[in-house]
C-alpha positions as CSV (number, residue, x, y, z in Angstrom):
1,X,-26.0,-22.7,16.7
2,X,-24.1,-19.4,16.6
3,X,-20.4,-19.5,16.3
4,X,-18.5,-19.1,19.6
5,X,-17.2,-15.6,20.3
6,X,-13.4,-15.4,20.1
7,X,-11.6,-15.0,23.5
8,X,-10.6,-11.5,24.6
9,X,-7.0,-12.5,24.1
10,X,-7.6,-13.4,20.5
11,X,-9.6,-10.2,19.9
12,X,-7.2,-7.8,21.5
13,X,-3.8,-9.5,21.6
14,X,-3.1,-9.0,17.8
15,X,-4.5,-5.5,18.0
16,X,-2.2,-4.6,20.8
17,X,0.8,-5.9,19.0
18,X,-0.2,-4.0,15.9
19,X,-0.6,-0.8,17.8
20,X,2.9,-1.3,19.3
21,X,4.6,-2.1,16.0
22,X,2.8,0.6,14.0
23,X,3.3,3.1,16.8
24,X,7.1,2.6,16.4
25,X,7.0,2.9,12.7
26,X,4.9,6.1,12.8
27,X,7.2,7.6,15.4
28,X,10.2,6.9,13.2
29,X,8.5,8.2,10.1
30,X,7.3,11.5,11.7
31,X,10.0,11.9,14.3
32,X,11.1,15.3,13.2
33,X,10.0,18.1,10.8
34,X,11.4,18.5,7.3
35,X,14.3,20.6,8.5
36,X,16.0,17.3,9.6
37,X,18.1,17.7,6.5
38,X,19.6,20.9,7.8
39,X,19.2,20.6,11.6
40,X,20.4,17.0,12.2
41,X,20.5,15.6,15.7
42,X,22.4,12.7,17.4
43,X,19.2,10.7,17.0
44,X,19.3,11.1,13.2
45,X,22.8,9.9,13.1
46,X,22.0,6.9,15.3
47,X,19.1,6.0,13.1
48,X,21.3,6.2,10.0
49,X,23.8,3.8,11.5
50,X,21.3,1.3,13.0
51,X,18.5,0.9,10.4
52,X,18.4,-2.9,10.7
53,X,18.1,-2.8,14.4
54,X,15.3,-0.4,14.3
55,X,13.5,-2.4,11.6
56,X,13.9,-5.6,13.7
57,X,12.5,-3.9,16.8
58,X,9.4,-2.4,15.2
59,X,8.7,-5.3,12.8
60,X,8.6,-8.0,15.4
61,X,5.3,-7.1,17.0
62,X,3.6,-6.9,13.6
63,X,5.2,-10.2,12.6
64,X,4.0,-11.9,15.7
65,X,0.5,-10.5,15.2
66,X,0.4,-11.7,11.6
67,X,1.5,-15.2,12.5
68,X,-1.1,-15.3,15.3
69,X,-3.9,-14.3,12.9
70,X,-2.8,-16.7,10.3
71,X,-3.3,-19.5,12.7
72,X,-6.2,-18.4,14.9
73,X,-8.5,-16.1,12.7
74,X,-12.0,-17.4,12.6
75,X,-13.5,-18.9,9.4
76,X,-15.4,-16.3,7.4
77,X,-16.9,-16.0,3.9
78,X,-14.5,-14.5,1.3
79,X,-15.3,-11.0,0.0
80,X,-16.9,-10.6,-3.5
81,X,-14.6,-11.0,-6.4
82,X,-14.4,-8.7,-9.4
83,X,-16.7,-9.5,-12.3
84,X,-14.2,-9.7,-15.1
85,X,-11.9,-6.9,-16.5
86,X,-14.6,-4.2,-16.3
87,X,-15.2,-4.9,-12.6
88,X,-11.4,-4.8,-11.9
89,X,-11.1,-1.6,-13.9
90,X,-13.9,0.1,-11.9
91,X,-12.2,-1.0,-8.7
92,X,-9.1,0.7,-9.9
93,X,-11.1,3.9,-10.7
94,X,-12.6,3.9,-7.2
95,X,-9.3,3.2,-5.6
96,X,-7.8,6.1,-7.6
97,X,-10.4,8.5,-6.2
98,X,-10.2,7.3,-2.6
99,X,-6.4,7.3,-2.5
100,X,-6.1,10.7,-4.2
101,X,-8.5,12.2,-1.7
102,X,-6.7,10.6,1.2
103,X,-3.2,11.8,0.2
104,X,-4.6,15.3,-0.5
105,X,-6.2,15.5,2.9
106,X,-2.9,14.2,4.5
107,X,-0.9,16.9,2.8
108,X,-3.4,19.7,3.6
109,X,-3.3,18.7,7.2
110,X,0.4,19.1,7.4
111,X,1.7,15.6,6.5
112,X,5.2,15.4,5.2
113,X,5.6,15.0,1.4
114,X,8.6,13.8,-0.6
115,X,11.6,15.9,0.2
116,X,13.2,15.6,-3.3
117,X,10.3,16.6,-5.5
118,X,7.0,18.6,-5.8
119,X,4.6,18.9,-2.9
120,X,1.8,16.9,-4.4
121,X,3.8,14.2,-6.2
122,X,2.4,11.6,-3.9
123,X,-1.1,12.5,-4.9
124,X,-0.3,12.2,-8.6
125,X,1.5,8.9,-8.1
126,X,-1.3,7.4,-6.1
127,X,-3.8,8.5,-8.8
128,X,-1.7,6.8,-11.5
129,X,-0.9,3.6,-9.6
130,X,-4.4,2.9,-8.3
131,X,-6.0,1.8,-11.7
132,X,-3.1,-0.6,-12.2
133,X,-3.6,-2.0,-8.7
134,X,-7.3,-2.4,-9.4
135,X,-6.6,-4.7,-12.4
136,X,-4.4,-7.0,-10.2
137,X,-7.5,-7.8,-8.1
138,X,-8.4,-10.3,-10.9
139,X,-6.2,-12.7,-8.9
140,X,-9.2,-13.0,-6.6
141,X,-11.0,-14.9,-9.4
142,X,-8.4,-17.6,-9.7
143,X,-8.5,-20.9,-7.8
144,X,-6.9,-20.4,-4.4
145,X,-8.0,-23.4,-2.3
146,X,-4.6,-24.3,-0.9
147,X,-2.1,-22.2,1.1
148,X,0.4,-22.6,-1.7
149,X,-2.0,-21.3,-4.4
150,X,-2.9,-18.3,-2.2
151,X,0.8,-17.5,-1.5
152,X,1.5,-17.7,-5.3
153,X,-1.3,-15.4,-6.3
154,X,-0.4,-13.0,-3.4
155,X,3.3,-12.9,-4.6
156,X,2.2,-12.3,-8.2
157,X,0.0,-9.4,-7.0
158,X,2.9,-8.0,-4.9
159,X,5.4,-8.1,-7.8
160,X,2.8,-6.5,-10.1
161,X,2.3,-3.7,-7.5
162,X,6.0,-2.9,-7.4
163,X,6.1,-2.7,-11.2
164,X,2.9,-0.6,-11.2
165,X,4.4,1.9,-8.8
166,X,7.6,2.2,-10.9
167,X,5.5,2.8,-14.0
168,X,3.3,5.3,-12.2
169,X,6.4,7.2,-10.9
170,X,7.8,7.5,-14.5
171,X,4.4,8.3,-15.9
172,X,3.8,11.0,-13.3
173,X,7.0,12.7,-14.4
174,X,5.9,12.5,-18.0
175,X,2.4,14.0,-17.3
176,X,3.8,16.7,-15.2
177,X,6.4,17.8,-17.7
178,X,3.9,17.5,-20.5
179,X,1.8,20.2,-18.8
180,X,4.8,22.4,-18.1
181,X,6.6,22.1,-21.5
182,X,5.9,20.0,-24.5
183,X,5.8,16.4,-25.7
184,X,9.5,16.1,-26.6
185,X,10.6,17.5,-23.2
186,X,8.2,15.3,-21.3
187,X,9.5,12.2,-23.1
188,X,13.1,13.2,-22.4
189,X,12.3,13.8,-18.7
190,X,10.5,10.4,-18.4
191,X,13.4,8.6,-19.8
192,X,15.8,10.4,-17.5
193,X,13.6,9.4,-14.5
194,X,13.7,5.8,-15.7
195,X,17.5,5.9,-16.0
196,X,17.8,7.6,-12.6
197,X,15.8,4.7,-10.9
198,X,18.3,2.3,-12.4
199,X,21.4,4.1,-11.1
200,X,21.0,3.0,-7.5
201,X,19.0,-0.3,-7.3
202,X,19.3,-0.4,-3.5
203,X,17.7,3.1,-3.2
204,X,15.0,2.1,-5.6
205,X,14.3,-1.2,-3.8
206,X,13.7,0.5,-0.4
207,X,11.6,3.2,-1.8
208,X,9.4,1.0,-4.1
209,X,9.4,-2.6,-2.9
210,X,7.3,-1.9,0.2
211,X,4.2,-1.7,-1.8
212,X,4.7,-5.3,-3.0
213,X,4.5,-6.5,0.6
214,X,1.4,-4.4,1.4
215,X,-0.5,-5.2,-1.7
216,X,0.3,-8.9,-1.7
217,X,-0.9,-8.9,1.9
218,X,-4.2,-7.1,1.1
219,X,-5.1,-9.4,-1.7
220,X,-3.7,-12.5,0.1
221,X,-6.0,-11.8,3.0
222,X,-9.0,-11.5,0.7
223,X,-8.1,-14.9,-0.8
224,X,-8.2,-16.6,2.6
225,X,-11.5,-18.2,3.9
226,X,-10.9,-16.6,7.3
227,X,-11.7,-13.2,8.8
228,X,-9.7,-10.5,10.5
229,X,-8.4,-9.5,7.0
230,X,-7.7,-5.9,7.8
231,X,-5.6,-6.8,10.8
232,X,-3.7,-9.4,8.8
233,X,-2.9,-7.0,6.0
234,X,-1.9,-4.3,8.6
235,X,0.5,-6.9,10.2
236,X,2.3,-7.6,6.9
237,X,2.3,-3.9,6.0
238,X,3.8,-3.1,9.3
239,X,6.7,-5.5,8.7
240,X,7.3,-4.0,5.3
241,X,7.1,-0.4,6.5
242,X,9.3,-1.1,9.5
243,X,12.1,-2.2,7.1
244,X,11.6,0.5,4.5
245,X,11.1,3.6,6.7
246,X,14.6,3.7,8.3
247,X,16.2,3.5,4.9
248,X,13.9,6.0,3.1
249,X,14.7,9.2,5.0
250,X,13.2,11.5,2.4
251,X,10.0,9.4,1.8
252,X,9.5,7.8,5.2
253,X,6.3,9.5,6.2
254,X,4.7,9.0,2.7
255,X,5.6,5.3,2.8
256,X,4.0,4.9,6.2
257,X,0.9,6.7,5.3
258,X,0.7,4.9,1.9
259,X,0.9,1.5,3.6
260,X,-1.8,2.3,6.1
261,X,-4.1,3.9,3.4
262,X,-3.8,0.9,1.1
263,X,-4.8,-1.5,3.9
264,X,-7.6,0.6,5.3
265,X,-9.1,2.0,2.1
266,X,-8.9,-0.8,-0.4
267,X,-11.9,-2.7,0.9
268,X,-14.0,0.5,0.8
269,X,-12.8,1.3,-2.7
270,X,-13.4,-2.3,-4.0
271,X,-17.0,-2.2,-2.6
272,X,-17.5,1.1,-4.3
273,X,-16.2,-0.2,-7.6
274,X,-18.4,-3.3,-7.4
275,X,-21.4,-1.1,-6.6
276,X,-20.7,1.1,-9.6
277,X,-20.6,-1.9,-11.9
278,X,-23.9,-3.2,-10.5
279,X,-25.5,0.2,-10.9
280,X,-24.1,0.5,-14.4
281,X,-25.4,-2.9,-15.4
282,X,-28.8,-2.1,-14.1
283,X,-28.9,1.2,-16.0
284,X,-27.9,-0.6,-19.2
285,X,-30.7,-3.1,-18.7
286,X,-33.3,-0.4,-18.1
287,X,-32.2,1.4,-21.4
288,X,-32.2,-1.8,-23.4
């Protein structure tokens, strides 16, 4: 017997809530052009003074959608897991290529970059963080038969993603200055960047912690024996982005685009990495 089709309410209810929540987040992230720092409006002032209210309004639809999917998503086979460290590394390489292309296209099409640094900083950061994120996919190989185990591995992946983004941000500064100047100057600038991140922990938290929610949700959804994984990860990412965007005025659009890209492109990149490993193994066997 074939499985019963889900009701229209289950198919479209969470999607409608996700559209509402993400629509609000994207409106907030792209509400004005980069001149908002010199041509402020009353709306900008209101957003600055009511970030928690805005976060609550736009995170609620995504939160409800996520809880709905956790309870009602149909049973489905789990996606393939990485085949050891080489498989995880190839997933990271594939994710690096996919995210770099996505951020490059986003900027070329007029997307807002980071106000306080170079135009293509987000591309370099994505390229450096992706291989580290790929390695964290090894949590998929661990026993995750219970909700507690899945939550634990998801949390570990999320914390690892935050640390990976911090490392990638510092490493990006090092690589950039190494090309511009020399080794000593690059080392000095990288240390300065690390110190700068520690000067204002609250600023650092809102600009970097969002990736922990997104990445924990992406891998957590892959650990579950249920479907609708993309929508579930989008729900968690929507909650994280809704709270980060109102407090990250100079990086709001990049954060929103980054959260969406990680949810949407990670399954594609992981399949590409797995295919590369399969092709490579077949090629080695043919040459043996």
